[in-house]
PANUKOL-6613 format. One record per residue (C-alpha): residue in one letter; y, z, x. Coordinates in steps of 0.5 Angstrom, whole numbers, plus 500, padded with zeros to 3 digits. Layout:
residues N
aYZX ...
This chain:
residues 175
x668782671 x661781673 x658776678 x651773678 x649772685 x645765686 x639764691 x644762696 x648768696 x642772696 x640768703 x647770706 x646777703 x639777707 x642774713 x647779713 x643785712 x638783717 x643782723 x643786729 x650789728 x647792721 x641794724 x643801726 x646802719 x643807714 x640803708 x645803702 x644808696 x643806689 x638801687 x631801689 x631793690 x637793695 x633799699 x627795699 x631789702 x634794707 x628796709 x625789711 x630790717 x625795720 x619790720 x618787728 x613782726 x617776724 x612773719 x612780716 x619781716 x620774713 x615775707 x618782706 x625779705 x622774701 x619779696 x625783696 x630777695 x626775689 x626783686 x633783687 x634776684 x630778678 x634785677 x641781678 x638776672 x636782668 x643785668 x639791672 x644790678 x651788677 x655785683 x663786683 x667783689 x673786692 x678782688 x674783681 x675791683 x682790685 x683786678 x680792674 x684797678 x690793677 x689793669 x687800669 x693802673 x697808669 x691810665 x686816666 x680811666 x679807673 x673803671 x673800678 x672807681 x666808678 x662805683 x666807689 x672810690 x678805693 x679805700 x686807702 x688799703 x685798696 x689803692 x694800688 x701805688 x705800684 x705793680 x710788679 x711784673 x716782668 x719784662 x716781655 x720786651 x723793650 x725797644 x729803643 x726809638 x730813634 x730819639 x733814644 x727813648 x725806651 x718802650 x717797655 x712791653 x710788660 x707781661 x700783663 x700786655 x701793658 x706798654 x709803657 x713809654 x719813656 x717820657 x724823659 x730823655 x735820661 x739815659 x738808662 x741801662 x738795664 x738788662 x733787656 x731780657 x724777657 x723775664 x726781667 x723783674 x719790672 x716795678 x712801676 x710805681 x706812682 x711818682 x710825683 x704829680 x701824676 x707821673 x709814673 x716811674 x719804672 x725800674 x727794670 x731789675 x736793678 x736799673 x735806674 x729809674 x725811668 x719816668 x714813663 x707814661 x702808659 x700807652 
């Protein structure tokens, strides 16, 4: 889930940072390579500014190639959040908490299989490979067929609710 940025992308990044619309924004926090690139915006002499951007772009490209800086785009962050849905680990949120519109409150997939244990609780294996286990003791009736539509959504107080097809709601925990 890590993207390496090409020189062409650095040029786009350079022009984006250099645009007048971004000139009033604060320099981004984090890597000195990115801060140096942002600092070039303050130079008013065109030739010095271009030289600064050239040096900063080279520094950023070197940091990217060495793995010192990693770039993750929104689609990759969303995929990581989706993969982490239902866990206490949220690797995509290490970099930056999700914006409200990027938060994942439910997932929809299909059922691979469901098995019932001796205590009557169900274990659901979904098409994305994730396993959810029933945590309540309520009886639930559903079509236990591979390919059935499954929706898992956030419930109250950190819980998760699963629905298979048109079944009732099952309180679950990700395994």
